[in-house]
Wavefront OBJ file of the C-alpha trace (Angstrom):
o trace
v 0.054 -0.041 -0.217
v 1.305 3.274 -0.681
v 2.564 5.738 1.680
v -0.339 8.163 0.596
v -2.886 6.031 0.751
v -1.950 4.678 4.062
v -1.749 8.612 5.095
v -5.452 8.784 3.893
v -6.740 5.763 5.694
v -5.149 7.638 8.732
v -6.765 10.841 8.253
v -10.463 9.038 6.894
v -10.908 6.187 8.887
v -14.131 5.550 8.014
v -13.633 6.241 4.371
v -14.287 3.111 2.184
v -13.130 2.390 -1.202
v -15.399 1.874 -3.944
v -14.596 -1.471 -3.828
v -15.050 -2.077 -0.781
v -18.616 -0.245 -0.942
v -19.129 -2.560 -3.878
v -18.277 -5.883 -2.009
v -20.622 -4.703 0.745
v -23.458 -4.109 -1.555
v -22.875 -7.893 -3.122
v -22.625 -9.312 0.016
v -26.260 -8.161 0.799
v -27.296 -10.176 -1.813
v -29.846 -13.291 -0.705
v -29.846 -15.588 -3.478
v -28.069 -16.116 -6.742
v -30.419 -14.304 -8.795
v -30.260 -11.541 -6.790
v -26.301 -11.655 -6.653
v -26.153 -11.843 -10.221
v -28.202 -9.042 -10.735
v -26.209 -6.779 -8.441
v -23.331 -8.285 -10.437
v -24.820 -6.983 -13.571
v -26.030 -3.240 -11.471
v -22.383 -2.647 -11.160
v -21.122 -3.774 -14.133
v -23.050 -1.754 -16.492
v -24.371 1.143 -14.115
v -23.878 4.304 -16.080
v -23.813 2.794 -19.469
v -27.410 4.749 -20.521
v -26.453 7.950 -19.188
v -23.226 8.005 -21.693
v -23.638 11.235 -23.754
v -21.397 9.895 -26.009
v -21.148 6.933 -28.861
v -20.523 3.710 -27.009
v -18.145 1.324 -28.394
v -19.607 -1.718 -29.965
v -17.743 -4.377 -27.583
v -20.448 -3.783 -24.936
v -22.903 -6.418 -25.243
v -26.586 -5.308 -25.973
v -25.580 -1.844 -26.231
v -26.475 0.125 -29.808
v -23.436 1.566 -31.309
v -25.059 5.444 -30.919
v -26.764 6.893 -27.989
v -28.795 10.259 -28.516
v -26.745 13.388 -26.882
v -29.730 14.580 -25.118
l 1 2 3 4 5 6 7 8 9 10 11 12 13 14 15 16 17 18 19 20 21 22 23 24 25 26 27 28 29 30 31 32 33 34 35 36 37 38 39 40 41 42 43 44 45 46 47 48 49 50 51 52 53 54 55 56 57 58 59 60 61 62 63 64 65 66 67 68
């Protein structure tokens, strides 16, 4: 762990990283289907709000989205 990261953890002991928040969110799942839905939500969150053309490598996403 870098010195800067160690410093931040000492200054802000209750501050969780996004990875820790995601793990906590996934740990709250009640069954396999709920876990898979939560994983999908985390993986694809923000795609529908992208104001620019998306890569066609994203499954299920169209190549162009409206800008407004």
